[in-house]
N, C-alpha and C positions, 0 to 999 in steps of 0.2 A: 888850364892854360900855363904855359912855358915861358920865360923870360929868358932871352937871349942876348943882352945888352950889356951897357957897361955901369949903368945909372947903379950905386949902392943901395937906395932906395924905389923903385919905379912904382908909378903909378897905374893907378887900373887903367889899360891901354888910352890912355889920356896923352902921352909925351910924345912913344912912336909906336905905334899899330903895327911897323911891318917886323919888329923885335920881339914880336909875340906870338907864338904858335902854339896850337892843338896838341896836348901831350897824350891825350888818350881820351878814347870814346867809350860810354857804359852804357850799355844794352842791357838791361835789367828783364828778366820776366817774370811778369806783373800780374799775369791771369788767377792767380788764387786771390787775389787784392780787388778784382773787379765788383764784389757784394760790399765792398766798404766803399766804393767810392759815395761822395757828397754832392747832390745836384745843387746848382749854382746858376746864377743868373744875369748876365753882363748889366751893369749900369750903363754901358756907352750905347749900348744896342740892342739888349733886351733879349741876347742870346744864350742859348744854355751850353755849358758847360761841365765838366762833373770836376770832383778835385781830390786827393789821394794824401793822405795822413801819413808820409814816409820818411825817414832819413838816411842818407846815402852816406855810410862808414867806410874810409878810407884805412886801410891796413898797410901800411910800410914796413917791408920785410927786407932780408939782405939784399935782392935784386930783381925783386920784385915788386910790383903794385897790387891789391889786391882793393875789389872794391865789395860791399854787402849793400844790399838793400833793409832796412829796419823799419816795423810798422807795432800797433798795439793790436793786440786780438783778445776783446775782454780784460783790457788790462794787464795782460802780459805782454811783453818785447818780443817779438819773432825775428827772423832771420832768415 
């Protein structure tokens, strides 16, 4: 999210939603992680879903923004 207003300390989308816009979208290829997905069941409606334990890492360079996905495989961090 990107804030384009004049408040010095804007709150998360609670003051003027129209001054927040999408900065970027991330579409990672998670196909390598399918075998690490953990099945879970919703407490609300008993529906099944899967959980992936990942972290999104943002790298701020001079003129570009990069994102990486990180996960643990047998105790070793992978990207």
